[in-house]
C-alpha positions in Angstrom: -27.6 43.7 12.2 -24.0 42.7 11.8 -22.4 41.1 14.8 -19.5 43.5 15.1 -22.0 46.4 15.6 -23.8 44.7 18.5 -23.0 45.9 22.0 -25.2 44.9 25.1 -25.1 45.8 28.7 -26.7 42.6 29.9 -26.5 38.9 28.9 -29.5 36.9 29.6 -29.4 33.1 29.6 -32.8 31.6 29.4 -33.4 28.1 30.6 -36.2 25.6 31.2 -38.1 28.4 33.1 -38.8 30.3 30.1 -38.3 27.9 27.2 -41.9 27.6 26.5 -42.2 31.3 25.9 -41.4 33.6 23.0 -39.2 35.6 25.4 -39.6 38.6 25.6 -42.2 39.2 23.0 -44.9 36.9 24.6 -44.8 39.1 27.7 -45.9 42.2 25.7 -44.2 44.7 28.0 -44.7 48.2 26.7 -41.2 49.1 27.9 -39.4 46.4 26.1 -38.4 46.6 22.3 -36.7 43.9 20.3 -33.9 45.2 18.3 -32.6 42.1 16.3 -33.4 38.4 16.2 -31.3 35.5 15.2 -28.0 37.2 15.7 -25.1 34.6 15.2 -21.7 35.4 16.4 -18.5 33.9 15.0 -16.4 32.2 17.5 -13.2 30.2 17.7 -15.3 27.1 18.1 -17.9 27.8 15.4 -21.1 29.9 15.3 -23.0 30.9 18.4 -26.7 29.9 19.0 -29.0 32.4 17.6 -29.5 35.3 20.1 -32.0 38.0 20.5 -31.1 41.8 21.3 -33.7 44.0 23.0 -34.1 46.7 25.3 -36.0 47.0 28.6 -36.2 49.2 31.5 -35.8 53.1 32.2 -33.3 54.1 31.2 -33.3 51.2 28.6 -30.8 48.3 29.2 -29.5 46.5 26.1 -29.9 42.7 26.6 -28.6 39.9 24.5 -30.5 36.9 25.2 -30.1 33.1 24.6 -32.6 30.3 24.8 -31.9 27.2 26.7 -28.4 28.2 27.7 -27.3 28.5 24.2 -27.5 24.9 23.5 -26.8 24.0 19.9 -28.0 20.6 18.4 -25.1 18.2 17.9 -22.7 20.4 19.9 -21.7 19.4 23.5 -23.2 21.5 26.3 -19.6 22.8 27.3 -18.7 23.9 23.8 -22.2 25.5 23.5 -21.4 27.5 26.5 -18.1 28.6 25.3 -19.7 29.9 22.1 -22.2 31.9 23.9 -19.8 33.4 26.3 -17.5 34.3 23.6 -20.4 36.0 21.9 -21.1 37.8 25.1 -17.6 39.0 25.2 -17.8 40.4 21.7 -20.7 42.3 22.5 -18.9 43.8 25.8 -21.5 42.4 28.1 -20.5 42.9 31.8 -23.6 41.6 33.8 -25.1 38.1 33.1 -28.3 36.8 34.5 -29.4 33.2 34.2 -32.5 31.2 35.0 -33.7 27.5 35.2 -35.7 24.9 36.7 -34.2 22.9 39.5 -35.0 20.0 41.5 -35.1 20.2 45.3 -32.8 18.6 47.7 -33.7 20.6 50.7 -36.9 19.0 52.3 -38.1 22.6 53.0 -38.4 23.5 49.4 -41.7 23.0 47.6 -42.8 23.3 43.9 -43.0 27.0 42.5 -40.4 28.1 45.1 -37.8 30.4 43.8 -34.3 30.1 44.9 -31.7 32.8 44.2 -28.6 30.9 44.9 -25.5 32.0 46.5 -23.0 29.2 46.0 -22.4 26.0 44.2 -20.9 22.6 44.2 -19.7 21.3 40.8 -20.3 17.5 40.4 -20.3 17.8 36.7 -17.8 16.2 34.5 -17.2 18.9 32.0 -13.8 19.8 32.0 -11.5 22.2 30.0 -14.2 24.5 29.3 -12.7 28.0 29.0 -12.6 31.1 27.0 -9.0 32.3 27.1 -5.8 31.4 28.8 -4.1 33.9 31.1 -6.4 34.2 34.1 -6.8 32.9 37.6 -10.5 32.9 38.7 -11.2 33.3 42.2 -14.5 31.6 43.3 -14.9 32.7 47.0 -18.0 34.8 46.1 -19.3 33.2 42.7 -22.6 35.2 42.6 -22.7 39.0 42.2 -24.2 40.6 45.1 -25.7 43.5 43.2 -27.3 41.1 40.6 -28.3 38.8 43.4 -30.1 41.7 45.3 -32.0 42.9 42.2 -33.2 39.2 41.6 -34.4 38.8 45.3 -36.1 42.1 45.5 -38.0 41.7 42.1 -39.0 38.1 42.8 -40.5 39.0 46.2 -42.9 41.3 44.4 -44.5 38.4 42.5 -47.0 36.0 43.9 -45.6 32.9 42.0 -44.1 31.3 45.2 -41.8 31.7 48.2 -38.4 33.3 47.5 -35.3 32.1 49.1 -32.4 34.4 49.1 -29.7 31.9 49.6 -29.0 28.4 48.6 -26.3 26.0 47.2 -26.8 24.8 43.7 -25.4 21.2 43.1 -24.3 20.9 39.5 -24.6 17.5 37.6 -24.3 16.7 34.0 -27.8 15.2 33.3 -29.5 14.4 31.2 -31.0 11.9 33.5 -32.5 12.8 36.8 -30.3 11.9 39.9 -30.8 8.7 42.0 -32.2 8.7 45.5 -28.7 7.8 47.0 -27.0 10.8 44.9 -29.7 13.2 46.5 -29.0 11.8 49.8 -25.3 12.4 49.4 -25.9 16.0 48.0 -27.9 16.9 51.1 -25.0 15.8 53.3 -22.7 18.0 51.4 -25.0 20.9 52.1 -26.6 21.5 48.7 -30.2 22.8 48.3 -31.3 22.4 44.7 -29.9 20.3 41.8 -29.5 21.4 38.2 -27.2 21.1 35.1 -26.2 24.6 34.0 -24.6 27.0 36.6 -21.2 25.3 36.0 -19.5 26.2 33.6 -21.5 29.4 33.1 -20.2 30.8 36.5 -16.7 29.9 35.5 -16.8 31.6 32.0 -18.6 34.6 33.5 -15.7 35.2 35.9 -13.1 34.4 33.2 -14.4 37.3 31.3 -14.7 39.6 34.2 -18.5 39.9 34.1 -21.0 39.8 37.0 -23.0 36.6 37.1 -26.2 35.6 39.1 -29.0 33.1 38.5 -32.7 32.7 39.5 -34.1 29.2 39.6 -37.7 27.8 40.1 -38.2 24.5 41.9 -40.0 22.2 39.2 -39.7 18.8 40.9 -38.7 17.1 44.1 -35.3 15.2 44.1 -35.6 11.5 44.5 -36.3 10.5 48.0 -37.4 14.1 48.8 -41.0 14.8 50.1 -42.7 12.5 47.5 -42.0 11.1 44.1 -42.1 13.7 41.5 -44.8 13.6 38.8 -44.3 14.3 35.2 -47.8 15.9 35.1 -46.6 18.6 37.7 -43.5 19.1 35.8 -45.4 19.7 32.6 -47.9 22.0 34.1 -45.0 24.2 35.6 -43.2 24.2 32.3 -46.1 25.8 30.7 -48.3 27.4 33.3 -45.4 29.1 35.5 -43.5 30.5 32.5 -45.3 33.8 32.0 -45.1 34.8 35.7 -41.6 33.6 36.0 -40.7 35.5 32.7 -42.1 38.7 34.1 -40.0 38.6 37.2 -36.9 38.2 34.9 -37.8 40.8 32.4 -38.7 43.4 35.2 -35.4 42.4 36.9 -33.2 42.9 33.8 -34.8 46.5 33.4 -33.5 47.1 37.2 -29.9 45.8 36.9 -27.4 48.3 37.9 -24.7 48.9 35.5 -22.2 50.1 38.0 -19.1 48.1 38.5 -18.6 48.8 42.2 -19.6 45.2 43.3 -15.9 43.9 43.2 -16.6 41.0 40.8 -14.2 42.1 38.3 -11.4 42.2 41.1 -11.9 38.3 41.5 -10.1 37.6 38.1 -6.4 37.7 38.4 -3.6 37.3 35.8 -2.3 33.9 36.0 1.4 33.5 37.1 2.0 30.4 35.1 3.4 32.4 32.1 6.6 31.5 30.1 8.4 34.7 31.2 8.0 33.5 34.9 10.0 30.3 34.3 13.1 30.1 36.7 12.3 33.5 38.2 12.1 32.3 41.8 15.0 33.9 43.7 16.7 31.1 45.5 
């Protein structure tokens, strides 16, 4: 299928929670049909990661899906994100759902808990990661309330773990895990979980005028939280929790409202820093 003919309602950004699955095929959902595989878009930064196009839900929603946040070997994480979101723009995606595994900062969180976050703190060093000049992104409400509600309601139907409908996601660069001193600092800042992907994704979604929300599975305790995390437990969650977590996400994708009454698009404004505005201030 030619990239210029591909249109999708929803962009799905898979992460470590579904990485071990052949998503969505492995879930064998009778209401899901794969339309195209290995779809690569041309972008100003180079080709996108290969994407999968499928339909799910009733009525069917067209979903354009990436594995592991669209990472491309040999390409920086920031640029990989730019290529992925440019592909979403070309496909006219208006709703974006992401997933991932996170570490706990809040002592009340346990392994297998699900957090549908509501805000973020960006501690990453990725800068100048954008799609186009000309917009001012307002981040007072970074998470789409409609997508957030769908994810929470769907997750609460699953027996996978407790579901928390609010939380602050602290974004780091990785690839290493954080130190105990860093986790202690992040807790003082009010963060609940730590991961590496919500930024710049939430910025790029806002820049393209799309809705964005993420659902995250707690896969390890942050250093100094509850107990030292174990590689064995991380490995078990990586493989054993993936089907149940994947089913939550697939069901949520099929329920996403395609209405635009959430107000997310209104949080993108034209920038005033344009050449035609130079010297226009009435003194």
